[in-house]
PDB file as gemmi writes it, atoms N, CA and C in Angstrom:
CRYST1    1.000    1.000    1.000  90.00  90.00  90.00 P 1                      
ATOM      1  N   MET A   1     218.017 153.042  10.299  1.00  0.00           N  
ATOM      2  CA  MET A   1     218.574 154.179  10.987  1.00  0.00           C  
ATOM      3  C   MET A   1     217.451 155.099  11.454  1.00  0.00           C  
ATOM      4  N   LYS A   2     217.675 155.689  12.569  1.00  0.00           N  
ATOM      5  CA  LYS A   2     216.699 156.612  13.137  1.00  0.00           C  
ATOM      6  C   LYS A   2     217.138 158.050  12.904  1.00  0.00           C  
ATOM      7  N   LYS A   3     216.270 158.960  13.262  1.00  0.00           N  
ATOM      8  CA  LYS A   3     216.536 160.381  13.070  1.00  0.00           C  
ATOM      9  C   LYS A   3     217.796 160.830  13.796  1.00  0.00           C  
ATOM     10  N   GLU A   4     218.045 160.252  14.954  1.00  0.00           N  
ATOM     11  CA  GLU A   4     219.218 160.643  15.742  1.00  0.00           C  
ATOM     12  C   GLU A   4     220.525 160.310  15.019  1.00  0.00           C  
ATOM     13  N   ASP A   5     220.494 159.311  14.145  1.00  0.00           N  
ATOM     14  CA  ASP A   5     221.693 158.919  13.413  1.00  0.00           C  
ATOM     15  C   ASP A   5     222.070 159.934  12.345  1.00  0.00           C  
ATOM     16  N   PHE A   6     221.097 160.721  11.882  1.00  0.00           N  
ATOM     17  CA  PHE A   6     221.358 161.692  10.823  1.00  0.00           C  
ATOM     18  C   PHE A   6     221.739 163.059  11.348  1.00  0.00           C  
ATOM     19  N   LYS A   7     221.484 163.337  12.607  1.00  0.00           N  
ATOM     20  CA  LYS A   7     221.736 164.671  13.167  1.00  0.00           C  
ATOM     21  C   LYS A   7     223.195 165.123  13.038  1.00  0.00           C  
ATOM     22  N   PRO A   8     224.187 164.280  13.327  1.00  0.00           N  
ATOM     23  CA  PRO A   8     225.568 164.772  13.230  1.00  0.00           C  
ATOM     24  C   PRO A   8     226.078 164.950  11.800  1.00  0.00           C  
ATOM     25  N   MET A   9     225.327 164.506  10.802  1.00  0.00           N  
ATOM     26  CA  MET A   9     225.768 164.603   9.413  1.00  0.00           C  
ATOM     27  C   MET A   9     225.631 166.035   8.903  1.00  0.00           C  
ATOM     28  N   SER A  10     226.542 166.423   8.015  1.00  0.00           N  
ATOM     29  CA  SER A  10     226.462 167.750   7.408  1.00  0.00           C  
ATOM     30  C   SER A  10     225.473 167.712   6.244  1.00  0.00           C  
ATOM     31  N   ALA A  11     225.162 168.879   5.698  1.00  0.00           N  
ATOM     32  CA  ALA A  11     224.199 168.966   4.603  1.00  0.00           C  
ATOM     33  C   ALA A  11     224.717 168.229   3.361  1.00  0.00           C  
ATOM     34  N   ASP A  12     226.010 168.353   3.083  1.00  0.00           N  
ATOM     35  CA  ASP A  12     226.580 167.661   1.924  1.00  0.00           C  
ATOM     36  C   ASP A  12     226.537 166.148   2.104  1.00  0.00           C  
ATOM     37  N   GLU A  13     226.820 165.682   3.300  1.00  0.00           N  
ATOM     38  CA  GLU A  13     226.739 164.246   3.578  1.00  0.00           C  
ATOM     39  C   GLU A  13     225.307 163.749   3.416  1.00  0.00           C  
ATOM     40  N   LEU A  14     224.349 164.540   3.859  1.00  0.00           N  
ATOM     41  CA  LEU A  14     222.941 164.164   3.706  1.00  0.00           C  
ATOM     42  C   LEU A  14     222.546 164.080   2.235  1.00  0.00           C  
ATOM     43  N   ARG A  15     222.992 165.049   1.445  1.00  0.00           N  
ATOM     44  CA  ARG A  15     222.692 165.028   0.007  1.00  0.00           C  
ATOM     45  C   ARG A  15     223.284 163.783  -0.658  1.00  0.00           C  
ATOM     46  N   ASN A  16     224.521 163.459  -0.304  1.00  0.00           N  
ATOM     47  CA  ASN A  16     225.163 162.265  -0.871  1.00  0.00           C  
ATOM     48  C   ASN A  16     224.422 161.001  -0.460  1.00  0.00           C  
ATOM     49  N   GLU A  17     224.004 160.942   0.769  1.00  0.00           N  
ATOM     50  CA  GLU A  17     223.279 159.778   1.274  1.00  0.00           C  
ATOM     51  C   GLU A  17     221.911 159.651   0.595  1.00  0.00           C  
ATOM     52  N   ILE A  18     221.247 160.776   0.354  1.00  0.00           N  
ATOM     53  CA  ILE A  18     219.955 160.754  -0.338  1.00  0.00           C  
ATOM     54  C   ILE A  18     220.129 160.203  -1.752  1.00  0.00           C  
ATOM     55  N   THR A  19     221.146 160.680  -2.453  1.00  0.00           N  
ATOM     56  CA  THR A  19     221.400 160.209  -3.811  1.00  0.00           C  
ATOM     57  C   THR A  19     221.677 158.714  -3.837  1.00  0.00           C  
ATOM     58  N   ALA A  20     222.508 158.250  -2.911  1.00  0.00           N  
ATOM     59  CA  ALA A  20     222.838 156.827  -2.853  1.00  0.00           C  
ATOM     60  C   ALA A  20     221.598 155.990  -2.535  1.00  0.00           C  
ATOM     61  N   GLU A  21     220.785 156.471  -1.623  1.00  0.00           N  
ATOM     62  CA  GLU A  21     219.582 155.721  -1.241  1.00  0.00           C  
ATOM     63  C   GLU A  21     218.554 155.706  -2.380  1.00  0.00           C  
ATOM     64  N   GLN A  22     218.463 156.785  -3.130  1.00  0.00           N  
ATOM     65  CA  GLN A  22     217.552 156.813  -4.268  1.00  0.00           C  
ATOM     66  C   GLN A  22     217.997 155.822  -5.345  1.00  0.00           C  
ATOM     67  N   ASP A  23     219.307 155.693  -5.536  1.00  0.00           N  
ATOM     68  CA  ASP A  23     219.825 154.701  -6.476  1.00  0.00           C  
ATOM     69  C   ASP A  23     219.480 153.289  -6.019  1.00  0.00           C  
ATOM     70  N   ARG A  24     219.649 153.035  -4.713  1.00  0.00           N  
ATOM     71  CA  ARG A  24     219.296 151.716  -4.170  1.00  0.00           C  
ATOM     72  C   ARG A  24     217.814 151.412  -4.363  1.00  0.00           C  
ATOM     73  N   LEU A  25     216.975 152.417  -4.126  1.00  0.00           N  
ATOM     74  CA  LEU A  25     215.536 152.231  -4.285  1.00  0.00           C  
ATOM     75  C   LEU A  25     215.185 151.926  -5.738  1.00  0.00           C  
ATOM     76  N   LEU A  26     215.803 152.627  -6.667  1.00  0.00           N  
ATOM     77  CA  LEU A  26     215.554 152.392  -8.081  1.00  0.00           C  
ATOM     78  C   LEU A  26     215.924 150.956  -8.469  1.00  0.00           C  
ATOM     79  N   LYS A  27     217.070 150.494  -7.995  1.00  0.00           N  
ATOM     80  CA  LYS A  27     217.503 149.121  -8.281  1.00  0.00           C  
ATOM     81  C   LYS A  27     216.562 148.100  -7.658  1.00  0.00           C  
ATOM     82  N   LEU A  28     216.098 148.382  -6.438  1.00  0.00           N  
ATOM     83  CA  LEU A  28     215.148 147.482  -5.787  1.00  0.00           C  
ATOM     84  C   LEU A  28     213.843 147.404  -6.573  1.00  0.00           C  
ATOM     85  N   ARG A  29     213.362 148.533  -7.039  1.00  0.00           N  
ATOM     86  CA  ARG A  29     212.108 148.547  -7.801  1.00  0.00           C  
ATOM     87  C   ARG A  29     212.248 147.777  -9.113  1.00  0.00           C  
ATOM     88  N   PHE A  30     213.376 147.959  -9.802  1.00  0.00           N  
ATOM     89  CA  PHE A  30     213.591 147.219 -11.043  1.00  0.00           C  
ATOM     90  C   PHE A  30     213.677 145.722 -10.777  1.00  0.00           C  
ATOM     91  N   ALA A  31     214.406 145.359  -9.736  1.00  0.00           N  
ATOM     92  CA  ALA A  31     214.540 143.943  -9.393  1.00  0.00           C  
ATOM     93  C   ALA A  31     213.182 143.347  -9.027  1.00  0.00           C  
ATOM     94  N   HIS A  32     212.362 144.111  -8.343  1.00  0.00           N  
ATOM     95  CA  HIS A  32     211.046 143.623  -7.940  1.00  0.00           C  
ATOM     96  C   HIS A  32     210.105 143.525  -9.141  1.00  0.00           C  
ATOM     97  N   ALA A  33     210.279 144.394 -10.126  1.00  0.00           N  
ATOM     98  CA  ALA A  33     209.433 144.341 -11.316  1.00  0.00           C  
ATOM     99  C   ALA A  33     209.758 143.118 -12.170  1.00  0.00           C  
ATOM    100  N   VAL A  34     211.033 142.747 -12.220  1.00  0.00           N  
ATOM    101  CA  VAL A  34     211.456 141.606 -13.021  1.00  0.00           C  
ATOM    102  C   VAL A  34     211.016 140.302 -12.356  1.00  0.00           C  
ATOM    103  N   SER A  35     211.387 140.165 -11.113  1.00  0.00           N  
ATOM    104  CA  SER A  35     210.955 138.993 -10.345  1.00  0.00           C  
ATOM    105  C   SER A  35     210.826 139.433  -8.896  1.00  0.00           C  
ATOM    106  N   PRO A  36     209.864 138.894  -8.183  1.00  0.00           N  
ATOM    107  CA  PRO A  36     209.647 139.342  -6.802  1.00  0.00           C  
ATOM    108  C   PRO A  36     210.910 139.177  -5.951  1.00  0.00           C  
ATOM    109  N   ILE A  37     211.269 140.251  -5.244  1.00  0.00           N  
ATOM    110  CA  ILE A  37     212.449 140.170  -4.386  1.00  0.00           C  
ATOM    111  C   ILE A  37     212.088 139.424  -3.109  1.00  0.00           C  
ATOM    112  N   GLU A  38     213.132 138.950  -2.443  1.00  0.00           N  
ATOM    113  CA  GLU A  38     212.934 138.119  -1.253  1.00  0.00           C  
ATOM    114  C   GLU A  38     212.197 138.855  -0.143  1.00  0.00           C  
ATOM    115  N   ASN A  39     212.583 140.110   0.085  1.00  0.00           N  
ATOM    116  CA  ASN A  39     211.969 140.882   1.163  1.00  0.00           C  
ATOM    117  C   ASN A  39     211.447 142.214   0.596  1.00  0.00           C  
ATOM    118  N   PRO A  40     210.190 142.261   0.162  1.00  0.00           N  
ATOM    119  CA  PRO A  40     209.673 143.497  -0.426  1.00  0.00           C  
ATOM    120  C   PRO A  40     209.548 144.655   0.561  1.00  0.00           C  
ATOM    121  N   MET A  41     209.658 144.381   1.856  1.00  0.00           N  
ATOM    122  CA  MET A  41     209.618 145.456   2.854  1.00  0.00           C  
ATOM    123  C   MET A  41     210.834 146.375   2.734  1.00  0.00           C  
ATOM    124  N   ARG A  42     211.883 145.907   2.073  1.00  0.00           N  
ATOM    125  CA  ARG A  42     213.067 146.744   1.885  1.00  0.00           C  
ATOM    126  C   ARG A  42     212.728 147.981   1.055  1.00  0.00           C  
ATOM    127  N   ILE A  43     211.764 147.866   0.155  1.00  0.00           N  
ATOM    128  CA  ILE A  43     211.352 149.017  -0.655  1.00  0.00           C  
ATOM    129  C   ILE A  43     210.737 150.081   0.248  1.00  0.00           C  
ATOM    130  N   ARG A  44     209.866 149.666   1.134  1.00  0.00           N  
ATOM    131  CA  ARG A  44     209.230 150.611   2.069  1.00  0.00           C  
ATOM    132  C   ARG A  44     210.258 151.239   2.989  1.00  0.00           C  
ATOM    133  N   GLU A  45     211.169 150.428   3.500  1.00  0.00           N  
ATOM    134  CA  GLU A  45     212.211 150.942   4.396  1.00  0.00           C  
ATOM    135  C   GLU A  45     213.082 151.965   3.689  1.00  0.00           C  
ATOM    136  N   SER A  46     213.385 151.707   2.427  1.00  0.00           N  
ATOM    137  CA  SER A  46     214.208 152.631   1.660  1.00  0.00           C  
ATOM    138  C   SER A  46     213.487 153.957   1.446  1.00  0.00           C  
ATOM    139  N   ARG A  47     212.203 153.902   1.134  1.00  0.00           N  
ATOM    140  CA  ARG A  47     211.425 155.134   0.961  1.00  0.00           C  
ATOM    141  C   ARG A  47     211.380 155.943   2.248  1.00  0.00           C  
ATOM    142  N   LYS A  48     211.192 155.264   3.368  1.00  0.00           N  
ATOM    143  CA  LYS A  48     211.153 155.953   4.656  1.00  0.00           C  
ATOM    144  C   LYS A  48     212.505 156.574   4.992  1.00  0.00           C  
ATOM    145  N   ARG A  49     213.578 155.868   4.680  1.00  0.00           N  
ATOM    146  CA  ARG A  49     214.918 156.393   4.938  1.00  0.00           C  
ATOM    147  C   ARG A  49     215.161 157.667   4.129  1.00  0.00           C  
ATOM    148  N   ILE A  50     214.734 157.659   2.861  1.00  0.00           N  
ATOM    149  CA  ILE A  50     214.880 158.847   2.019  1.00  0.00           C  
ATOM    150  C   ILE A  50     214.091 160.013   2.616  1.00  0.00           C  
ATOM    151  N   ALA A  51     212.880 159.736   3.075  1.00  0.00           N  
ATOM    152  CA  ALA A  51     212.059 160.789   3.677  1.00  0.00           C  
ATOM    153  C   ALA A  51     212.721 161.353   4.930  1.00  0.00           C  
ATOM    154  N   ARG A  52     213.282 160.483   5.762  1.00  0.00           N  
ATOM    155  CA  ARG A  52     213.967 160.956   6.980  1.00  0.00           C  
ATOM    156  C   ARG A  52     215.169 161.821   6.627  1.00  0.00           C  
ATOM    157  N   LEU A  53     215.932 161.382   5.621  1.00  0.00           N  
ATOM    158  CA  LEU A  53     217.104 162.156   5.193  1.00  0.00           C  
ATOM    159  C   LEU A  53     216.690 163.524   4.664  1.00  0.00           C  
ATOM    160  N   LYS A  54     215.640 163.552   3.846  1.00  0.00           N  
ATOM    161  CA  LYS A  54     215.182 164.827   3.289  1.00  0.00           C  
ATOM    162  C   LYS A  54     214.666 165.754   4.375  1.00  0.00           C  
ATOM    163  N   THR A  55     213.993 165.205   5.356  1.00  0.00           N  
ATOM    164  CA  THR A  55     213.495 166.008   6.464  1.00  0.00           C  
ATOM    165  C   THR A  55     214.652 166.630   7.228  1.00  0.00           C  
ATOM    166  N   GLU A  56     215.662 165.841   7.526  1.00  0.00           N  
ATOM    167  CA  GLU A  56     216.823 166.354   8.257  1.00  0.00           C  
ATOM    168  C   GLU A  56     217.568 167.395   7.425  1.00  0.00           C  
ATOM    169  N   LEU A  57     217.651 167.195   6.111  1.00  0.00           N  
ATOM    170  CA  LEU A  57     218.290 168.175   5.234  1.00  0.00           C  
ATOM    171  C   LEU A  57     217.527 169.492   5.249  1.00  0.00           C  
ATOM    172  N   THR A  58     216.208 169.433   5.241  1.00  0.00           N  
ATOM    173  CA  THR A  58     215.389 170.641   5.306  1.00  0.00           C  
ATOM    174  C   THR A  58     215.618 171.380   6.617  1.00  0.00           C  
ATOM    175  N   VAL A  59     215.690 170.654   7.703  1.00  0.00           N  
ATOM    176  CA  VAL A  59     215.940 171.270   9.011  1.00  0.00           C  
ATOM    177  C   VAL A  59     217.295 171.975   9.009  1.00  0.00           C  
ATOM    178  N   LYS A  60     218.308 171.310   8.469  1.00  0.00           N  
ATOM    179  CA  LYS A  60     219.651 171.906   8.448  1.00  0.00           C  
ATOM    180  C   LYS A  60     219.708 173.149   7.569  1.00  0.00           C  
ATOM    181  N   THR A  61     219.034 173.123   6.412  1.00  0.00           N  
ATOM    182  CA  THR A  61     219.095 174.281   5.523  1.00  0.00           C  
ATOM    183  C   THR A  61     218.315 175.470   6.099  1.00  0.00           C  
ATOM    184  N   ARG A  62     217.266 175.203   6.847  1.00  0.00           N  
ATOM    185  CA  ARG A  62     216.508 176.298   7.456  1.00  0.00           C  
ATOM    186  C   ARG A  62     217.251 176.921   8.617  1.00  0.00           C  
ATOM    187  N   GLN A  63     218.099 176.144   9.282  1.00  0.00           N  
ATOM    188  CA  GLN A  63     218.885 176.670  10.394  1.00  0.00           C  
ATOM    189  C   GLN A  63     220.003 177.577   9.906  1.00  0.00           C  
ATOM    190  N   ALA A  64     220.500 177.302   8.710  1.00  0.00           N  
ATOM    191  CA  ALA A  64     221.638 178.065   8.184  1.00  0.00           C  
ATOM    192  C   ALA A  64     221.230 179.427   7.664  1.00  0.00           C  
TER     193      ALA A  64                                                      
END                                                                             
């Protein structure tokens, strides 16, 4: 997802999405520690998605 996909979301939706994505990242890291996952780039993509969500949340809270 790109930045434009997060713009119409509200602050609460962004917070929920951040929490869900952090859970996914934690599970990916555990799975990768136990045995190498098929596509380790998913970890990087998940981290970037969290950063994009947090950035958009910061923008929304500063506007309010």
